[in-house]
N, C-alpha and C positions, 0 to 999 in steps of 0.2 A: 761150342763143340763143332758145329757145322762150319763156322768161320775158320777154325783151325784146320779142319779137314780140307776145306777148299783151298786154303793157302798152301797146304802141303802138296796137294795134287798139282796146283799151278807151279809150285817151286820145283817139283820133280820133273815136270815137262820142260820148264825153262832150262834147268841145269843140264838135263840130258841133251837137249837140243844145242845148247851152247858148247857142251863138251864135244859132241859128235861133229857138228858142222864147223866149229871154229877152232877149238883148242886141240883137237886130234890132228889138225893140219899144221900145227905150230911145233917145230922142234928146233932147238938151238944146238946145232952141231951134234945132234943125237944124244945129248946129255941131259937136257932139260925138257921134260914132258909134263906139262901142267895138268893135273887131275882135279879140276874145280868141282866136279860132281860130288865129292866127299862132303861138301858143305851141307848137303841134304841130311846126312846122318848127324853131323855136328849140331844142327839147329833143331832137331826134333825136341818136342817138349820133354821136360823132366819126368812127367807122369806116364810117358809112353812105356807100356809093358815090354819086358825083355824079349819075349817071343815075337812081338810085333817089330821091334827094332831089328832083330835078326832076319825076319821075313822081308822087311822093307830093304834091308841091306842086300839080301840075295836078289830081289827083283831089280833093284837099281843096278847092281853089278852085272846081272845077266843081260839087262837092256844095253848097257855099254858094251858088253861082250858081243852081242848080236851085231851092233853097228861097227865094231872095231875088228871083227873076225878074230877074236882071241877067246876061244872056247873055255870058259870057266876061270880065267885069270882074274878078271875084275870082280867076278862074283865071289870068289874065295877070299880075295883081299878085303872086299867090302864087308863080308860076313865076319872076318877076323876083327876088323875095325869096330863093327857093331857089337861084337862080343866083348871087346875091351872097354867100350863106352861107359857102362855102368860102374866098372871098377875105377876108371879115371874120374868119373863124376863123384863117386864116394870119397876118393882120395882128396879131391879139391873142394869138398863140400864145406860151406861155412859152419861155424860152431852150432848155430841154431837150425841148420838145414836150409834147403832152398825155399824161398818164399813162393807160396802158391800163386799161380797165375803168371810167373815169370818164365823166361826162356833162356837157354844158354847163349847169351849175346853180350857184346861189349856194353851195350846200353844198361843192362841190369847189374852186371858183376865186374865191370871195369876191364881195362886193357890187359893188365897183368894176368888176371884169372883166365880170360878168354885166350890169350896168347899161349899160356902153358897148356891149357886143356886142348886147344887145337893142335899145337905143335906135337904133343905126344901122340895123339890119334893119327895125324897126318904122317908122321914119321913111321909109326907102326904099319899103317896102310902101305906106304911106299916100300918099306923094307920087305914086307911080305910079297907085294906085287913084283918087284924087280928081281928078288932072289928066286921066286917061283918061275918067273919068265926065263931067267938064265939057267937055272937048275944045275949049277955046278959051282964049285968053290975055286976053280982055277982063275976066274976073273973076279975074285972077291973085292979087291980094292977099286977096280974100275966100276963095278956095280955099286959099291958103297958111295963112290963119287957121284954117280947118277942119282942115287937115293937122296943124298944130301942136297944137291943142286935142285932137283925136282921138288923136294920137300920145302925148301926155302921159297922157291917161286910160287908153289901152291899156297903156302902159308901167307905169303904176301898178298896174293889174290883174295884169299879168304878174309884177311884183316881189312883190306881195302873195301871189300864188299860190305863189311859191317858199317863203314862210315858213309858209303854212298847209297846203298840199297836199303839197309835195314835200320835206318835212323827214324826217329819219331818226328 
């Protein structure tokens, strides 16, 4: 338990630092904005209570908002993602349920499962974030284009991290 807690504290510090100091300064023609910090919500243990996932999502998003000067945008999008997480996990659950002591990673459940799980949550996060940021439908297609490109790039970073950082 203490090992999982210390890993998650270290993970949130590293992800927020990486997002704030490196990825927030990367923009490809204004259309691709990688948001790698969502990996923290994706990799929380299966047994994490819903209220804790929502609270951690809020704290994570608020931390990114403070450093990015975007009051409430990332907090609301991350809470939305945290709200959808149990629904997506239930939808993709194996017939016998998740094995105790495993985590939502490629190592335990394979590439296909992790890709679908991550893609849905990342797409939901980005849809919410970008449409709240624009807050009008006149630029619907342009915003949707940004959502798709940013989601693809973020999903690529998340999947690559599974092979390089979270392997056994």
